[in-house]
All heavy atoms as a GROMACS GRO file, in nm:
protein
  549
    1MET      N    1   8.734   7.823   2.921
    1MET     CA    2   8.766   7.908   2.808
    1MET      C    3   8.778   8.054   2.850
    1MET      O    4   8.827   8.133   2.772
    1MET     CB    5   8.663   7.891   2.698
    1MET     CG    6   8.658   7.752   2.639
    1MET     SD    7   8.543   7.740   2.503
    1MET     CE    8   8.653   7.777   2.369
    2GLY      N    9   8.730   8.088   2.966
    2GLY     CA   10   8.745   8.224   3.014
    2GLY      C   11   8.653   8.326   2.950
    2GLY      O   12   8.684   8.445   2.951
    3THR      N   13   8.544   8.280   2.890
    3THR     CA   14   8.451   8.372   2.826
    3THR      C   15   8.310   8.315   2.836
    3THR      O   16   8.291   8.198   2.864
    3THR     CB   17   8.490   8.396   2.678
    3THR    OG1   18   8.411   8.501   2.625
    3THR    CG2   19   8.477   8.273   2.594
    4THR      N   20   8.213   8.400   2.810
    4THR     CA   21   8.075   8.353   2.809
    4THR      C   22   8.045   8.287   2.675
    4THR      O   23   8.111   8.316   2.574
    4THR     CB   24   7.978   8.470   2.831
    4THR    OG1   25   7.986   8.557   2.717
    4THR    CG2   26   8.008   8.546   2.958
    5PRO      N   27   7.943   8.202   2.670
    5PRO     CA   28   7.905   8.143   2.541
    5PRO      C   29   7.870   8.250   2.436
    5PRO      O   30   7.910   8.238   2.320
    5PRO     CB   31   7.782   8.058   2.576
    5PRO     CG   32   7.803   8.020   2.719
    5PRO     CD   33   7.868   8.142   2.781
    6ALA      N   34   7.800   8.355   2.477
    6ALA     CA   35   7.764   8.460   2.381
    6ALA      C   36   7.887   8.530   2.326
    6ALA      O   37   7.896   8.559   2.206
    6ALA     CB   38   7.670   8.561   2.447
    7ARG      N   39   7.984   8.559   2.413
    7ARG     CA   40   8.107   8.626   2.369
    7ARG      C   41   8.189   8.535   2.277
    7ARG      O   42   8.249   8.581   2.181
    7ARG     CB   43   8.188   8.668   2.491
    7ARG     CG   44   8.295   8.768   2.464
    7ARG     CD   45   8.244   8.897   2.405
    7ARG     NE   46   8.199   8.987   2.508
    7ARG     CZ   47   8.177   9.114   2.488
    7ARG    NH1   48   8.196   9.168   2.370
    7ARG    NH2   49   8.132   9.190   2.583
    8TYR      N   50   8.188   8.406   2.305
    8TYR     CA   51   8.258   8.310   2.220
    8TYR      C   52   8.198   8.308   2.080
    8TYR      O   53   8.269   8.312   1.980
    8TYR     CB   54   8.256   8.170   2.282
    8TYR     CG   55   8.318   8.066   2.192
    8TYR    CD1   56   8.456   8.054   2.184
    8TYR    CD2   57   8.240   7.984   2.112
    8TYR    CE1   58   8.514   7.960   2.100
    8TYR    CE2   59   8.297   7.891   2.027
    8TYR     CZ   60   8.433   7.879   2.021
    8TYR     OH   61   8.491   7.788   1.937
    9VAL      N   62   8.065   8.302   2.073
    9VAL     CA   63   7.996   8.301   1.943
    9VAL      C   64   8.026   8.431   1.868
    9VAL      O   65   8.057   8.429   1.749
    9VAL     CB   66   7.844   8.280   1.961
    9VAL    CG1   67   7.769   8.307   1.831
    9VAL    CG2   68   7.816   8.140   2.012
   10GLU      N   69   8.021   8.543   1.939
   10GLU     CA   70   8.050   8.672   1.875
   10GLU      C   71   8.194   8.676   1.822
   10GLU      O   72   8.219   8.723   1.712
   10GLU     CB   73   8.028   8.785   1.974
   10GLU     CG   74   8.050   8.922   1.914
   10GLU     CD   75   8.025   9.030   2.016
   10GLU    OE1   76   8.117   9.063   2.093
   10GLU    OE2   77   7.911   9.081   2.018
   11SER      N   78   8.287   8.624   1.899
   11SER     CA   79   8.427   8.621   1.858
   11SER      C   80   8.446   8.535   1.733
   11SER      O   81   8.520   8.572   1.641
   11SER     CB   82   8.514   8.569   1.972
   11SER     OG   83   8.646   8.554   1.932
   12THR      N   84   8.378   8.422   1.730
   12THR     CA   85   8.386   8.334   1.613
   12THR      C   86   8.327   8.403   1.490
   12THR      O   87   8.387   8.400   1.382
   12THR     CB   88   8.311   8.202   1.641
   12THR    OG1   89   8.374   8.139   1.754
   12THR    CG2   90   8.315   8.109   1.522
   13ARG      N   91   8.213   8.468   1.509
   13ARG     CA   92   8.152   8.542   1.397
   13ARG      C   93   8.242   8.655   1.350
   13ARG      O   94   8.253   8.681   1.230
   13ARG     CB   95   8.016   8.597   1.439
   13ARG     CG   96   7.911   8.490   1.451
   13ARG     CD   97   7.779   8.544   1.498
   13ARG     NE   98   7.679   8.438   1.500
   13ARG     CZ   99   7.565   8.446   1.562
   13ARG    NH1  100   7.532   8.556   1.628
   13ARG    NH2  101   7.480   8.345   1.559
   14PHE      N  102   8.308   8.721   1.444
   14PHE     CA  103   8.401   8.830   1.410
   14PHE      C  104   8.516   8.778   1.324
   14PHE      O  105   8.551   8.837   1.222
   14PHE     CB  106   8.453   8.893   1.540
   14PHE     CG  107   8.557   8.998   1.521
   14PHE    CD1  108   8.527   9.119   1.463
   14PHE    CD2  109   8.687   8.976   1.565
   14PHE    CE1  110   8.623   9.218   1.447
   14PHE    CE2  111   8.783   9.074   1.550
   14PHE     CZ  112   8.752   9.195   1.491
   15ASP      N  113   8.572   8.664   1.363
   15ASP     CA  114   8.681   8.604   1.284
   15ASP      C  115   8.634   8.567   1.144
   15ASP      O  116   8.705   8.589   1.045
   15ASP     CB  117   8.738   8.482   1.355
   15ASP     CG  118   8.813   8.516   1.482
   15ASP    OD1  119   8.856   8.632   1.498
   15ASP    OD2  120   8.831   8.425   1.566
   16ILE      N  121   8.514   8.509   1.135
   16ILE     CA  122   8.457   8.475   1.004
   16ILE      C  123   8.436   8.601   0.922
   16ILE      O  124   8.468   8.605   0.802
   16ILE     CB  125   8.325   8.397   1.022
   16ILE    CG1  126   8.353   8.259   1.082
   16ILE    CG2  127   8.250   8.384   0.889
   16ILE    CD1  128   8.229   8.187   1.131
   17ALA      N  129   8.385   8.705   0.984
   17ALA     CA  130   8.359   8.831   0.914
   17ALA      C  131   8.488   8.890   0.858
   17ALA      O  132   8.492   8.936   0.744
   17ALA     CB  133   8.291   8.931   1.006
   18LYS      N  134   8.595   8.890   0.937
   18LYS     CA  135   8.723   8.942   0.886
   18LYS      C  136   8.768   8.863   0.764
   18LYS      O  137   8.812   8.921   0.664
   18LYS     CB  138   8.830   8.937   0.995
   18LYS     CG  139   8.812   9.040   1.103
   18LYS     CD  140   8.932   9.050   1.194
   18LYS     CE  141   8.963   8.920   1.262
   18LYS     NZ  142   9.073   8.928   1.358
   19SER      N  143   8.753   8.732   0.769
   19SER     CA  144   8.792   8.649   0.655
   19SER      C  145   8.708   8.681   0.532
   19SER      O  146   8.760   8.690   0.420
   19SER     CB  147   8.776   8.502   0.693
   19SER     OG  148   8.805   8.419   0.584
   20LEU      N  149   8.578   8.698   0.551
   20LEU     CA  150   8.490   8.730   0.438
   20LEU      C  151   8.524   8.867   0.378
   20LEU      O  152   8.525   8.884   0.256
   20LEU     CB  153   8.344   8.724   0.481
   20LEU     CG  154   8.291   8.583   0.514
   20LEU    CD1  155   8.157   8.591   0.584
   20LEU    CD2  156   8.281   8.499   0.387
   21LEU      N  157   8.552   8.964   0.464
   21LEU     CA  158   8.591   9.096   0.413
   21LEU      C  159   8.722   9.085   0.336
   21LEU      O  160   8.740   9.149   0.232
   21LEU     CB  161   8.604   9.195   0.529
   21LEU     CG  162   8.473   9.239   0.593
   21LEU    CD1  163   8.501   9.316   0.722
   21LEU    CD2  164   8.388   9.321   0.497
   22ASP      N  165   8.814   9.004   0.386
   22ASP     CA  166   8.942   8.982   0.316
   22ASP      C  167   8.920   8.920   0.178
   22ASP      O  168   9.000   8.943   0.088
   22ASP     CB  169   9.033   8.892   0.398
   22ASP     CG  170   9.086   8.958   0.524
   22ASP    OD1  171   9.080   9.083   0.534
   22ASP    OD2  172   9.135   8.885   0.613
   23GLN      N  173   8.813   8.842   0.166
   23GLN     CA  174   8.783   8.778   0.038
   23GLN      C  175   8.710   8.871  -0.059
   23GLN      O  176   8.687   8.835  -0.174
   23GLN     CB  177   8.698   8.652   0.061
   23GLN     CG  178   8.773   8.543   0.133
   23GLN     CD  179   8.683   8.427   0.167
   23GLN    OE1  180   8.609   8.377   0.082
   23GLN    NE2  181   8.686   8.384   0.292
   24GLY      N  182   8.670   8.990  -0.011
   24GLY     CA  183   8.609   9.088  -0.100
   24GLY      C  184   8.458   9.102  -0.090
   24GLY      O  185   8.399   9.177  -0.167
   25TYR      N  186   8.395   9.031   0.003
   25TYR     CA  187   8.251   9.048   0.021
   25TYR      C  188   8.223   9.186   0.080
   25TYR      O  189   8.304   9.241   0.152
   25TYR     CB  190   8.195   8.940   0.114
   25TYR     CG  191   8.195   8.803   0.051
   25TYR    CD1  192   8.298   8.713   0.075
   25TYR    CD2  193   8.092   8.764  -0.033
   25TYR    CE1  194   8.300   8.588   0.017
   25TYR    CE2  195   8.092   8.638  -0.092
   25TYR     CZ  196   8.197   8.551  -0.066
   25TYR     OH  197   8.197   8.427  -0.125
   26THR      N  198   8.105   9.240   0.049
   26THR     CA  199   8.068   9.369   0.106
   26THR      C  200   8.039   9.350   0.256
   26THR      O  201   8.016   9.238   0.303
   26THR     CB  202   7.941   9.426   0.040
   26THR    OG1  203   7.830   9.343   0.074
   26THR    CG2  204   7.957   9.438  -0.111
   27ALA      N  205   8.038   9.461   0.327
   27ALA     CA  206   8.011   9.455   0.471
   27ALA      C  207   7.872   9.401   0.499
   27ALA      O  208   7.852   9.323   0.592
   27ALA     CB  209   8.029   9.593   0.533
   28THR      N  210   7.775   9.437   0.417
   28THR     CA  211   7.638   9.388   0.436
   28THR      C  212   7.631   9.237   0.410
   28THR      O  213   7.569   9.163   0.487
   28THR     CB  214   7.541   9.463   0.343
   28THR    OG1  215   7.550   9.602   0.371
   28THR    CG2  216   7.397   9.418   0.365
   29GLN      N  217   7.694   9.191   0.303
   29GLN     CA  218   7.698   9.048   0.275
   29GLN      C  219   7.769   8.974   0.387
   29GLN      O  220   7.725   8.868   0.432
   29GLN     CB  221   7.773   9.020   0.144
   29GLN     CG  222   7.703   9.065   0.019
   29GLN     CD  223   7.794   9.056  -0.103
   29GLN    OE1  224   7.914   9.082  -0.095
   29GLN    NE2  225   7.736   9.019  -0.215
   30THR      N  226   7.878   9.031   0.434
   30THR     CA  227   7.958   8.971   0.540
   30THR      C  228   7.876   8.955   0.667
   30THR      O  229   7.880   8.850   0.732
   30THR     CB  230   8.084   9.055   0.566
   30THR    OG1  231   8.167   9.049   0.450
   30THR    CG2  232   8.160   9.006   0.687
   31ALA      N  233   7.803   9.058   0.705
   31ALA     CA  234   7.722   9.051   0.827
   31ALA      C  235   7.626   8.933   0.819
   31ALA      O  236   7.616   8.854   0.914
   31ALA     CB  237   7.646   9.181   0.847
   32SER      N  238   7.559   8.918   0.709
   32SER     CA  239   7.464   8.810   0.693
   32SER      C  240   7.533   8.674   0.691
   32SER      O  241   7.492   8.581   0.761
   32SER     CB  242   7.386   8.831   0.563
   32SER     OG  243   7.298   8.724   0.540
   33MET      N  244   7.639   8.662   0.614
   33MET     CA  245   7.708   8.534   0.599
   33MET      C  246   7.776   8.489   0.728
   33MET      O  247   7.789   8.369   0.753
   33MET     CB  248   7.809   8.543   0.485
   33MET     CG  249   7.745   8.558   0.350
   33MET     SD  250   7.862   8.598   0.218
   33MET     CE  251   7.948   8.442   0.202
   34ALA      N  252   7.821   8.583   0.808
   34ALA     CA  253   7.890   8.549   0.933
   34ALA      C  254   7.793   8.525   1.048
   34ALA      O  255   7.834   8.486   1.157
   34ALA     CB  256   7.988   8.660   0.970
   35GLY      N  257   7.664   8.549   1.027
   35GLY     CA  258   7.565   8.520   1.129
   35GLY      C  259   7.527   8.637   1.219
   35GLY      O  260   7.458   8.618   1.319
   36PHE      N  261   7.569   8.757   1.182
   36PHE     CA  262   7.527   8.874   1.260
   36PHE      C  263   7.383   8.908   1.223
   36PHE      O  264   7.345   8.895   1.107
   36PHE     CB  265   7.618   8.994   1.232
   36PHE     CG  266   7.752   8.983   1.299
   36PHE    CD1  267   7.860   8.930   1.231
   36PHE    CD2  268   7.770   9.026   1.430
   36PHE    CE1  269   7.985   8.919   1.292
   36PHE    CE2  270   7.893   9.015   1.492
   36PHE     CZ  271   8.000   8.962   1.423
   37PRO      N  272   7.303   8.953   1.319
   37PRO     CA  273   7.164   8.984   1.288
   37PRO      C  274   7.147   9.105   1.196
   37PRO      O  275   7.044   9.118   1.129
   37PRO     CB  276   7.099   9.012   1.424
   37PRO     CG  277   7.211   9.027   1.520
   37PRO     CD  278   7.333   8.965   1.460
   38SER      N  279   7.249   9.191   1.188
   38SER     CA  280   7.240   9.309   1.102
   38SER      C  281   7.380   9.364   1.078
   38SER      O  282   7.476   9.329   1.148
   38SER     CB  283   7.155   9.418   1.169
   38SER     OG  284   7.222   9.467   1.284
   39TYR      N  285   7.389   9.453   0.979
   39TYR     CA  286   7.516   9.522   0.956
   39TYR      C  287   7.555   9.601   1.079
   39TYR      O  288   7.673   9.606   1.116
   39TYR     CB  289   7.507   9.614   0.834
   39TYR     CG  290   7.624   9.709   0.829
   39TYR    CD1  291   7.749   9.664   0.789
   39TYR    CD2  292   7.612   9.841   0.872
   39TYR    CE1  293   7.859   9.748   0.790
   39TYR    CE2  294   7.722   9.926   0.873
   39TYR     CZ  295   7.845   9.879   0.831
   39TYR     OH  296   7.954   9.962   0.834
   40GLU      N  297   7.458   9.663   1.144
   40GLU     CA  298   7.486   9.745   1.262
   40GLU      C  299   7.552   9.662   1.372
   40GLU      O  300   7.644   9.710   1.439
   40GLU     CB  301   7.358   9.811   1.313
   40GLU     CG  302   7.378   9.905   1.429
   40GLU     CD  303   7.470  10.022   1.400
   40GLU    OE1  304   7.481  10.066   1.284
   40GLU    OE2  305   7.535  10.071   1.494
   41SER      N  306   7.508   9.541   1.389
   41SER     CA  307   7.570   9.453   1.489
   41SER      C  308   7.717   9.427   1.454
   41SER      O  309   7.804   9.430   1.540
   41SER     CB  310   7.497   9.320   1.497
   41SER     OG  311   7.365   9.338   1.538
   42LEU      N  312   7.742   9.400   1.328
   42LEU     CA  313   7.880   9.378   1.281
   42LEU      C  314   7.963   9.504   1.304
   42LEU      O  315   8.075   9.497   1.354
   42LEU     CB  316   7.879   9.341   1.133
   42LEU     CG  317   8.017   9.328   1.066
   42LEU    CD1  318   8.097   9.214   1.126
   42LEU    CD2  319   7.999   9.310   0.916
   43ARG      N  320   7.907   9.619   1.270
   43ARG     CA  321   7.980   9.744   1.285
   43ARG      C  322   8.017   9.769   1.432
   43ARG      O  323   8.128   9.811   1.462
   43ARG     CB  324   7.897   9.862   1.232
   43ARG     CG  325   7.977   9.992   1.224
   43ARG     CD  326   7.888  10.112   1.208
   43ARG     NE  327   7.799  10.131   1.321
   43ARG     CZ  328   7.837  10.176   1.441
   43ARG    NH1  329   7.962  10.204   1.466
   43ARG    NH2  330   7.749  10.189   1.538
   44ARG      N  331   7.924   9.741   1.523
   44ARG     CA  332   7.951   9.761   1.666
   44ARG      C  333   8.066   9.673   1.714
   44ARG      O  334   8.152   9.717   1.790
   44ARG     CB  335   7.826   9.736   1.750
   44ARG     CG  336   7.730   9.853   1.750
   44ARG     CD  337   7.626   9.841   1.860
   44ARG     NE  338   7.551   9.717   1.853
   44ARG     CZ  339   7.436   9.701   1.789
   44ARG    NH1  340   7.382   9.803   1.724
   44ARG    NH2  341   7.374   9.585   1.788
   45VAL      N  342   8.068   9.548   1.670
   45VAL     CA  343   8.175   9.457   1.711
   45VAL      C  344   8.309   9.505   1.656
   45VAL      O  345   8.410   9.506   1.727
   45VAL     CB  346   8.146   9.312   1.668
   45VAL    CG1  347   8.266   9.222   1.693
   45VAL    CG2  348   8.024   9.260   1.740
   46PHE      N  349   8.312   9.547   1.529
   46PHE     CA  350   8.436   9.598   1.471
   46PHE      C  351   8.482   9.723   1.545
   46PHE      O  352   8.601   9.739   1.572
   46PHE     CB  353   8.418   9.627   1.322
   46PHE     CG  354   8.464   9.514   1.234
   46PHE    CD1  355   8.386   9.400   1.220
   46PHE    CD2  356   8.584   9.521   1.168
   46PHE    CE1  357   8.427   9.295   1.141
   46PHE    CE2  358   8.627   9.416   1.087
   46PHE     CZ  359   8.549   9.302   1.074
   47ALA      N  360   8.389   9.810   1.578
   47ALA     CA  361   8.426   9.933   1.650
   47ALA      C  362   8.485   9.899   1.786
   47ALA      O  363   8.585   9.959   1.828
   47ALA     CB  364   8.303  10.023   1.665
   48ARG      N  365   8.427   9.802   1.855
   48ARG     CA  366   8.478   9.765   1.986
   48ARG      C  367   8.612   9.693   1.977
   48ARG      O  368   8.704   9.720   2.053
   48ARG     CB  369   8.376   9.675   2.058
   48ARG     CG  370   8.417   9.642   2.200
   48ARG     CD  371   8.317   9.558   2.276
   48ARG     NE  372   8.300   9.427   2.214
   48ARG     CZ  373   8.188   9.383   2.157
   48ARG    NH1  374   8.080   9.459   2.155
   48ARG    NH2  375   8.182   9.263   2.104
   49GLU      N  376   8.627   9.603   1.882
   49GLU     CA  377   8.748   9.520   1.873
   49GLU      C  378   8.864   9.590   1.804
   49GLU      O  379   8.979   9.572   1.843
   49GLU     CB  380   8.717   9.389   1.800
   49GLU     CG  381   8.616   9.301   1.870
   49GLU     CD  382   8.667   9.248   2.003
   49GLU    OE1  383   8.787   9.222   2.016
   49GLU    OE2  384   8.583   9.231   2.095
   50LEU      N  385   8.836   9.667   1.699
   50LEU     CA  386   8.943   9.726   1.617
   50LEU      C  387   8.939   9.877   1.608
   50LEU      O  388   9.028   9.937   1.547
   50LEU     CB  389   8.937   9.668   1.475
   50LEU     CG  390   8.952   9.517   1.462
   50LEU    CD1  391   8.934   9.476   1.316
   50LEU    CD2  392   9.086   9.470   1.516
   51SER      N  393   8.836   9.938   1.662
   51SER     CA  394   8.817  10.083   1.657
   51SER      C  395   8.806  10.137   1.514
   51SER      O  396   8.843  10.251   1.487
   51SER     CB  397   8.930  10.156   1.731
   51SER     OG  398   8.933  10.116   1.866
   52ILE      N  399   8.758  10.052   1.423
   52ILE     CA  400   8.731  10.094   1.285
   52ILE      C  401   8.606  10.023   1.236
   52ILE      O  402   8.565   9.922   1.292
   52ILE     CB  403   8.849  10.067   1.188
   52ILE    CG1  404   8.882   9.917   1.183
   52ILE    CG2  405   8.970  10.148   1.223
   52ILE    CD1  406   8.986   9.880   1.079
   53SER      N  407   8.549  10.074   1.129
   53SER     CA  408   8.431  10.011   1.071
   53SER      C  409   8.474   9.893   0.984
   53SER      O  410   8.590   9.884   0.943
   53SER     CB  411   8.354  10.112   0.985
   53SER     OG  412   8.428  10.140   0.867
   54PRO      N  413   8.381   9.802   0.952
   54PRO     CA  414   8.415   9.692   0.862
   54PRO      C  415   8.465   9.742   0.726
   54PRO      O  416   8.560   9.687   0.670
   54PRO     CB  417   8.282   9.616   0.846
   54PRO     CG  418   8.205   9.648   0.969
   54PRO     CD  419   8.245   9.788   1.005
   55ALA      N  420   8.404   9.848   0.674
   55ALA     CA  421   8.448   9.902   0.544
   55ALA      C  422   8.589   9.958   0.553
   55ALA      O  423   8.671   9.939   0.462
   55ALA     CB  424   8.350  10.008   0.496
   56ALA      N  425   8.620  10.026   0.663
   56ALA     CA  426   8.756  10.080   0.681
   56ALA      C  427   8.857   9.967   0.695
   56ALA      O  428   8.967   9.974   0.640
   56ALA     CB  429   8.761  10.171   0.803
   57TYR      N  430   8.819   9.862   0.766
   57TYR     CA  431   8.906   9.744   0.778
   57TYR      C  432   8.936   9.688   0.639
   57TYR      O  433   9.050   9.660   0.604
   57TYR     CB  434   8.838   9.638   0.865
   57TYR     CG  435   8.908   9.503   0.861
   57TYR    CD1  436   9.011   9.475   0.950
   57TYR    CD2  437   8.870   9.405   0.769
   57TYR    CE1  438   9.076   9.352   0.947
   57TYR    CE2  439   8.934   9.283   0.765
   57TYR     CZ  440   9.036   9.256   0.854
   57TYR     OH  441   9.102   9.135   0.849
   58GLN      N  442   8.831   9.673   0.560
   58GLN     CA  443   8.847   9.615   0.427
   58GLN      C  444   8.937   9.702   0.340
   58GLN      O  445   9.025   9.651   0.272
   58GLN     CB  446   8.710   9.597   0.362
   58GLN     CG  447   8.713   9.513   0.238
   58GLN     CD  448   8.575   9.481   0.189
   58GLN    OE1  449   8.486   9.568   0.189
   58GLN    NE2  450   8.552   9.359   0.147
   59ARG      N  451   8.917   9.833   0.343
   59ARG     CA  452   9.002   9.922   0.264
   59ARG      C  453   9.148   9.914   0.309
   59ARG      O  454   9.238   9.906   0.227
   59ARG     CB  455   8.953  10.066   0.274
   59ARG     CG  456   8.832  10.096   0.189
   59ARG     CD  457   8.802  10.244   0.182
   59ARG     NE  458   8.787  10.307   0.313
   59ARG     CZ  459   8.674  10.315   0.382
   59ARG    NH1  460   8.564  10.262   0.332
   59ARG    NH2  461   8.670  10.374   0.499
   60ARG      N  462   9.168   9.919   0.438
   60ARG     CA  463   9.305   9.920   0.492
   60ARG      C  464   9.379   9.792   0.458
   60ARG      O  465   9.492   9.795   0.412
   60ARG     CB  466   9.301   9.938   0.643
   60ARG     CG  467   9.439   9.942   0.705
   60ARG     CD  468   9.436   9.969   0.851
   60ARG     NE  469   9.379  10.100   0.877
   60ARG     CZ  470   9.345  10.143   0.997
   60ARG    NH1  471   9.362  10.066   1.102
   60ARG    NH2  472   9.294  10.263   1.013
   61PHE      N  473   9.315   9.678   0.476
   61PHE     CA  474   9.385   9.552   0.457
   61PHE      C  475   9.384   9.506   0.312
   61PHE      O  476   9.473   9.433   0.272
   61PHE     CB  477   9.333   9.447   0.554
   61PHE     CG  478   9.373   9.480   0.695
   61PHE    CD1  479   9.286   9.542   0.781
   61PHE    CD2  480   9.502   9.456   0.738
   61PHE    CE1  481   9.324   9.578   0.910
   61PHE    CE2  482   9.542   9.491   0.867
   61PHE     CZ  483   9.454   9.551   0.953
   62ALA      N  484   9.291   9.551   0.232
   62ALA     CA  485   9.295   9.522   0.089
   62ALA      C  486   9.416   9.591   0.028
   62ALA      O  487   9.486   9.534  -0.055
   62ALA     CB  488   9.167   9.566   0.021
   63THR      N  489   9.443   9.713   0.071
   63THR     CA  490   9.560   9.786   0.021
   63THR      C  491   9.688   9.712   0.060
   63THR      O  492   9.778   9.696  -0.021
   63THR     CB  493   9.561   9.929   0.078
   63THR    OG1  494   9.440   9.995   0.038
   63THR    CG2  495   9.680  10.008   0.028
   64ALA      N  496   9.697   9.665   0.183
   64ALA     CA  497   9.816   9.594   0.230
   64ALA      C  498   9.835   9.464   0.150
   64ALA      O  499   9.947   9.430   0.113
   64ALA     CB  500   9.804   9.563   0.379
   65ARG      N  501   9.727   9.393   0.123
   65ARG     CA  502   9.737   9.267   0.046
   65ARG      C  503   9.783   9.296  -0.097
   65ARG      O  504   9.864   9.222  -0.151
   65ARG     CB  505   9.604   9.194   0.046
   65ARG     CG  506   9.578   9.118   0.173
   65ARG     CD  507   9.456   9.029   0.158
   65ARG     NE  508   9.337   9.100   0.114
   65ARG     CZ  509   9.259   9.173   0.191
   65ARG    NH1  510   9.286   9.188   0.317
   65ARG    NH2  511   9.152   9.233   0.142
   66ARG      N  512   9.732   9.403  -0.158
   66ARG     CA  513   9.773   9.437  -0.295
   66ARG      C  514   9.921   9.471  -0.299
   66ARG      O  515   9.992   9.433  -0.390
   66ARG     CB  516   9.689   9.552  -0.349
   66ARG     CG  517   9.552   9.510  -0.398
   66ARG     CD  518   9.487   9.620  -0.479
   66ARG     NE  519   9.472   9.744  -0.408
   66ARG     CZ  520   9.365   9.780  -0.339
   66ARG    NH1  521   9.262   9.699  -0.329
   66ARG    NH2  522   9.359   9.895  -0.276
   67GLU      N  523   9.969   9.543  -0.197
   67GLU     CA  524  10.111   9.580  -0.194
   67GLU      C  525  10.199   9.458  -0.175
   67GLU      O  526  10.306   9.448  -0.235
   67GLU     CB  527  10.135   9.680  -0.082
   67GLU     CG  528  10.076   9.817  -0.111
   67GLU     CD  529  10.083   9.913   0.007
   67GLU    OE1  530  10.131   9.871   0.115
   67GLU    OE2  531  10.041  10.028  -0.009
   68GLN      N  532  10.154   9.360  -0.096
   68GLN     CA  533  10.232   9.238  -0.075
   68GLN      C  534  10.235   9.153  -0.202
   68GLN      O  535  10.334   9.090  -0.232
   68GLN     CB  536  10.173   9.156   0.040
   68GLN     CG  537  10.197   9.219   0.175
   68GLN     CD  538  10.126   9.140   0.286
   68GLN    OE1  539  10.049   9.048   0.259
   68GLN    NE2  540  10.153   9.180   0.410
   69ALA      N  541  10.124   9.152  -0.275
   69ALA     CA  542  10.115   9.072  -0.395
   69ALA      C  543  10.196   9.131  -0.512
   69ALA      O  544  10.242   9.060  -0.599
   69ALA     CB  545   9.969   9.055  -0.438
   70GLY      N  546  10.211   9.262  -0.508
   70GLY     CA  547  10.277   9.332  -0.618
   70GLY      C  548  10.421   9.327  -0.610
   70GLY      O  549  10.512   9.291  -0.665
   0.00000   0.00000   0.00000
């Protein structure tokens, strides 16, 4: 797979977190539901992967979804 088991688990949690944010859950709820030990852990992964916070991701993509739906 070309990755460590820890990185694979983190990547899977990251994908779940993006989906939960897309569904409208708060960043704190998302961190818990996706299996991150804390919001801070989720924030660090988002910063590394996307260079934005989970809340900024949610705002940015919620706007894009609303525009597509409208």
